C-alpha positions in Angstrom: 0.1 0.1 -0.2 1.3 3.3 -1.2 0.7 5.9 1.3 0.9 10.0 0.4 1.3 12.5 3.6 -0.1 16.2 3.9 1.7 18.1 6.1 5.7 18.2 7.7 5.1 18.8 11.2 5.0 17.6 15.0 2.3 15.2 14.2 3.5 14.1 10.5 7.1 13.1 12.2 5.6 10.9 14.7 3.5 9.6 11.9 5.9 8.6 9.2 8.4 6.1 11.2 5.1 4.5 12.2 4.3 3.8 8.7 7.5 3.2 7.0 8.2 0.2 9.7 4.5 -1.4 8.3 5.4 -4.9 6.1 2.6 -3.4 3.6 3.4 -0.2 3.7 5.4 2.6 1.8 5.5 6.1 2.0 5.5 7.1 -1.5 4.7 11.0 -1.7 5.0 13.9 0.7 3.6 17.5 0.4 4.2 20.1 2.5 3.2 24.3 3.0 7.3 24.8 3.5 8.4 23.1 0.4 12.0 22.7 1.6 10.9 21.1 4.5 8.5 18.6 2.6 11.9 18.3 0.0 14.1 17.3 2.8 11.4 14.9 4.3 11.1 13.3 1.3 14.6 12.2 0.7 14.6 11.1 4.2 12.1 8.3 3.8 13.0 8.5 -0.3 9.8 9.5 -1.2 8.0 11.7 -4.5 8.0 15.4 -3.3 4.6 16.8 -4.9 3.8 20.3 -5.2 0.9 20.7 -3.1 -2.4 18.7 -1.7 -4.7 18.8 -4.6 -1.7 16.8 -6.7 -1.0 14.6 -3.9 -4.6 13.3 -3.4 -5.6 12.4 -6.7 -2.5 11.0 -7.3 -3.4 7.3 -8.9 -0.3 5.7 -7.4 -1.3 6.1 -3.7 -3.7 4.1 -1.4 -3.7 6.0 1.6 -3.7 9.9 2.6 -2.7 10.8 6.2 -3.6 14.5 6.8 -1.3 16.0 9.2 -2.4 19.6 8.9 -4.2 22.7 10.7 -7.8 21.9 10.9 -8.5 24.5 8.6 -7.7 22.6 5.5 -9.2 19.4 7.0 -12.5 19.0 5.2 -11.1 20.0 1.1 -8.2 17.7 1.5 -10.5 14.6 3.2 -13.2 15.4 0.8 -11.4 15.4 -2.1 -9.3 12.5 -1.0 -12.5 10.2 -0.1 -14.2 11.1 -3.5 -11.0 9.9 -5.5 -11.4 6.1 -3.8 -8.6 6.6 -0.8 -8.6 5.6 2.7 -8.2 8.3 4.5 -6.3 9.2 8.3 -6.8 12.6 9.6 -5.7 14.2 12.4 -8.4 15.2 15.2 -10.5 17.6 14.8 -11.4 15.8 11.3 -12.9 19.1 10.2 -13.8 22.7 12.1 -17.0 21.8 13.3 -18.9 18.6 13.5 -21.3 18.9 10.9 -18.2 19.0 8.5 -17.1 16.0 10.0 -20.3 13.8 9.0 -20.3 15.3 5.8 -17.0 13.4 5.4 -18.2 10.0 6.9 -21.5 10.2 4.4 -19.2 10.2 1.5 -16.2 7.8 2.8 -19.3 5.4 3.4 -20.6 5.9 -0.1 -17.3 5.5 -1.9 -16.4 2.5 0.0 -13.4 3.8 1.9 -12.2 3.9 5.5 -12.4 7.4 7.2 -10.2 7.2 10.5 -9.5 10.0 13.0 -6.2 10.3 14.6 -7.2 8.9 18.2 -3.8 7.5 19.1 -4.7 7.2 22.8 -7.0 4.5 22.6 -3.8 2.3 21.4 -1.3 3.1 24.7 -0.9 -0.2 26.8 -2.1 0.9 29.8 -5.5 2.2 28.1 -6.0 -0.7 25.8 -5.7 -3.6 29.2 -7.8 -1.2 31.0 -10.3 -1.0 28.3 -10.2 -5.2 28.1 -11.5 -5.0 32.3 -14.0 -3.0 31.9 -15.0 -4.9 28.9 -15.3 -7.9 30.6 -17.2 -6.6 33.9 -14.1 -6.5 36.0 -15.0 -3.4 37.6 -18.8 -4.1 37.2 -20.8 -0.9 36.0 -19.1 2.0 35.2 -20.6 4.7 38.1 -18.1 7.8 37.7 -15.1 9.0 35.6 -12.5 11.5 36.1 -9.9 12.6 33.9 -7.0 15.6 33.9 -5.2 16.0 31.1 -2.9 19.5 30.4 0.4 20.5 29.6 2.5 24.1 30.1 1.9 25.9 28.2 5.2 26.8 25.6 6.4 30.5 25.7 5.0 32.4 22.8 2.5 29.9 22.2 -0.4 32.8 21.1 2.0 33.0 17.9 1.2 29.5 16.7 -1.7 28.3 14.4 -3.4 26.2 17.7 -3.7 29.7 18.8 -5.5 31.6 15.5 -9.2 30.5 15.5 -8.9 31.3 11.7 -6.8 27.8 11.8 -8.1 25.5 14.9 -11.4 24.4 15.5 -11.4 25.6 19.5 -9.0 26.1 22.1 -7.1 23.5 24.6 -10.4 21.5 24.8 -10.8 20.8 21.4 -7.0 20.2 21.0 -6.4 18.1 24.0 -9.6 17.1 25.7 -11.1 16.0 22.7 -8.8 12.5 23.4 -10.5 12.1 27.1 -13.5 12.7 25.6 -13.3 10.2 23.2 -11.8 7.6 25.7 -15.1 8.1 27.9 -17.1 7.4 25.1 -15.2 4.4 24.4 -15.2 3.1 27.7 -19.0 4.2 28.9 -20.8 4.7 25.4 -22.9 7.8 24.5 -23.6 11.0 26.5 -26.7 13.0 26.3 -25.7 16.2 27.9 -22.8 18.5 28.7 -22.4 21.3 31.4 -18.9 23.0 31.2 -16.8 26.0 31.8 -14.1 27.8 30.3 -11.9 30.3 30.6 -8.8 32.3 29.4 -6.3 33.0 32.3 -3.0 33.2 31.3 -2.3 33.6 27.6 -3.4 35.7 25.3 -5.4 33.6 23.3 -8.7 34.8 23.2 -11.2 33.8 21.8 -9.7 30.6 22.6 -9.5 29.1 26.1 -6.2 28.0 27.8 -8.7 26.0 30.6 -11.5 23.8 30.4 -13.7 21.9 32.5 -16.5 19.8 31.7 -19.0 17.5 33.0 -20.4 14.7 30.6 -23.8 13.4 31.7 -25.8 10.1 30.9 -29.9 9.6 31.8 -28.7 6.4 33.6 -26.8 8.8 36.4 -22.9 8.1 35.0 -21.3 11.4 35.3 -17.5 12.6 34.2 -15.3 14.9 34.9 -12.5 16.6 32.0 -10.3 19.0 33.1 -8.0 19.9 30.1 -5.2 23.2 30.4 -2.0 24.7 29.3 -1.8 26.7 32.5 -1.1 22.8 34.1 2.8 23.9 34.8 3.5 20.0 34.8 2.8 18.1 31.9 -0.2 15.6 33.8 -2.4 12.5 32.2 -4.8 11.1 34.6 -7.6 8.8 33.4 -10.0 6.9 35.8 -13.3 5.1 36.1 -15.1 3.7 39.0 -17.6 0.9 38.8 -20.1 -0.8 41.1 -17.0 -3.5 41.8 -14.1 -1.8 41.0 -11.8 1.0 39.8 -9.2 1.4 36.8 -6.7 4.6 36.8 -4.5 5.5 34.8 -1.6 7.8 34.8 1.2 9.0 32.4 1.7 8.5 29.0 5.6 7.9 28.7 7.9 11.0 28.0 7.3 14.5 29.4 4.1 12.8 31.0 5.5 10.5 33.0 5.6 6.7 33.4 2.3 5.1 32.1 0.9 3.3 34.8 -2.3 1.3 35.4 -4.1 0.4 38.6 -6.5 -1.8 38.9 -8.6 -2.7 41.9 -11.3 -4.3 43.2 -14.3 -3.4 45.6 -13.9 -5.3 48.8 -14.5 -3.9 52.2 -13.8 -6.6 54.3 -9.8 -6.8 53.7 -7.0 -4.0 53.5 -7.0 -2.3 50.1 -5.2 -3.9 47.5 -5.0 -3.2 43.7 -2.5 -4.9 41.2 -0.1 -2.1 39.7 1.4 -2.4 36.2 4.4 0.3 34.8 4.5 0.0 30.7 8.3 1.0 30.2 10.2 2.3 26.9 8.7 5.0 24.3 5.1 5.6 22.7 4.2 2.9 20.9 1.0 4.1 20.3 1.4 5.6 16.5 2.5 2.4 15.9 -0.2 0.2 17.4 -2.5 2.9 15.7 -1.5 2.3 12.6 -0.9 -1.4 12.3 -4.9 -1.2 13.4 -5.5 0.7 10.7 -4.1 -1.7 8.1 -5.6 -4.3 9.7 -8.7 -2.9 9.0 -7.7 -2.0 5.2 -5.9 -5.3 4.3 -8.2 -7.5 6.9 -11.6 -6.0 7.2 -11.0 -5.8 11.0 -13.5 -3.9 13.0 -11.9 -0.5 13.6 -12.0 1.9 16.3 -11.2 5.4 16.1 -13.5 5.8 13.1 -14.7 9.3 11.6 -18.3 8.5 13.4 -16.1 8.8 16.4 -14.5 12.0 15.4 -17.9 13.7 14.8 -19.4 12.4 17.8 -16.3 13.8 20.4 -16.4 17.4 18.2 -20.2 17.7 18.6 -19.3 17.0 22.4 -17.0 20.1 22.4 -19.0 22.2 20.7 -21.7 21.7 23.1 -19.4 22.1 25.9 -18.4 25.4 24.4 -22.5 26.1 24.6 -22.5 25.7 27.9 -20.0 27.4 28.5 -21.2 30.6 26.8 -24.8 30.4 28.2 -24.1 28.9 31.6 -26.3 26.1 31.5 -26.3 22.5 31.0 -27.0 21.6 27.3 -28.5 18.7 25.7 -26.3 16.9 23.1 -29.4 16.9 20.6 -29.8 20.6 20.8 -27.2 21.1 18.3 -28.3 19.5 15.1 -25.1 17.7 12.8 
């Protein structure tokens, strides 16, 4: 399978080695906004440099398109690629709004190709193990969840494209918090409403937020709390889910987020507290795992997670959270139509 990459920034450089390691893949073409960077990366990977994305996505030699650009061009690139019969992996968020993301899902289905949203967090080993435990009923029925996911904002981050509402689909909640939203949907199922508050405390990026807190509600009483911020002065990741019979807690993602660790405990009021602790050492393997999973779906028709539909749903929740913060009220997800 021949792969074309659009973009030469951080995400592209994370994706490229993962693609190259797969026995059935070859990075065949690369393009980017900065032509010299794209040319240099093309040489490193023995790929063709193509002048612009329009030529790349319609190239007959390519089977898969990977979109690693800012969100404002996701829709046009993905739409053209899907209509050309290419499978697409697009970084989150899929588009600038969930309505356009839903259009991409429709186009992919019509052309019988796969659209995957870049939700690599599903492929961290601790999260995969926790999902297996929860799915097998190890913690009983989920009751409540909590998550903290934040970074220390870089000096001068207000100059980056992520701080420009013309290029980004939202602030910190859309940029990073969306990963946790996706995880809770995967673990718990669909939510019905959201209550949220957002603020811009430190960095001059208004109207985008540097801090967001949200409660996601289900009609059966399950509620999860999410806090995501670039005013988290030490990078942190924490994901907890408590059920009627036990709990799973994940901390760290490796690298600057510290060692990835899974804690699993059972409810037992008659004995001293005890839990199973698993440390996951080594480099971040989620990128390789996600790509291998995508290839299994393409080559062997294996069920796919982190689909275009998942991308739509996660963006829809973020948009509903923004409405909740704006109007200072709890918002039903059905209020915002796709």
